Phi, psi and omega in degrees: 000119174279125184230162170224184190286348180267356183244167182280123170262102188309319184294343184246005189263149176230133180261128174248111179251108195248118165067038174275083190245151183300319178296311179299323177305327184288348179269349189286129183233349183264000178214148176282150187309307184299317179298316180294316181293318176300323179296317175299310175308311177309311183301315185292321179289316179299320176301318179296310183302318187269359176067037174270123178300140184234132175237133180241161175204162177219146185256115180050063183294345179265010180246204183291341174299329179078175186280168178291148181292134190291339181296341184292316178278332177291324183284326188218083183295353181274347176306124178271125177261130178243101178293150170209157187220084180144291188297132179282321174279115182301333181293339180281352180261106195305317182297334178289310180294324176305319186295321179290316181293332176293340174282345177070023180242154196237007179246116181253130178251113190241130170228139181201141181253115014261152188305313188286345181241292185295324174272320184292310186300307173301322178297317180294325179295313177297322177298319181298336181259013174087013174277151172274133188230131177246124176259118188270099194288322186269007172250016187249280180090137193219173184289331179204162175295327178297316180298324182287319176306311180294325183290313182300312176306316183295313184284332176292316172306326181278349176114004176280163176246112178286146184204159177254164182307311186292327170294320177300318183293320182285324175293322183287324181293314176066319182211147174279350180273066183208150180302328183267010184303321177289335174294313178296321180297316177303316177301314179300314180288319185290330192227337191242305180229089180300324179300336180298335181290324176297316182296313178300313179299317179298320178297312180301314176303312179300316180295323178295320185290325179298326186281000000 
């Protein structure tokens, strides 16, 4: 894969899924619930296919924030979960940073609910320590569209690159000429672009007719 500083280097990437908890999901107003959940599941599945180390964490899961959505670990059993009880900024929890450092990777793909807090705070902290950071906005979710707009401006000014789930998937996949291409396609159809399934069916039918 040919990469540059503006794109994701899969061999250097770590996916961070922060505070995707059932209680916090109920506060989200800039994305609908189904889209947000599907995007988070997509990231977990794509990371497993591409062998990108993934770390999850939850803020006080036994309180009103609620437990982490189960699909994250169901979709990717290799996800490392780092529990925490107290720090709002996951980067202030040393075991979380230790888990990242243990990967020896310096490109962080960050999604967190809520966008302006759970995603933004660790992103800003990581940037201060020299990490390359992509903020996955549509797998985060926020109290309002205004809050999201402000957050995108804030993290961008700090040096992060805002990105959406489908773009992450496409950059990580990189080419259809790979053994896992249909695995990526299934995730795409199941969670991101259902209509692509009709396109695939049409193509398959055309190929069979041609034979």
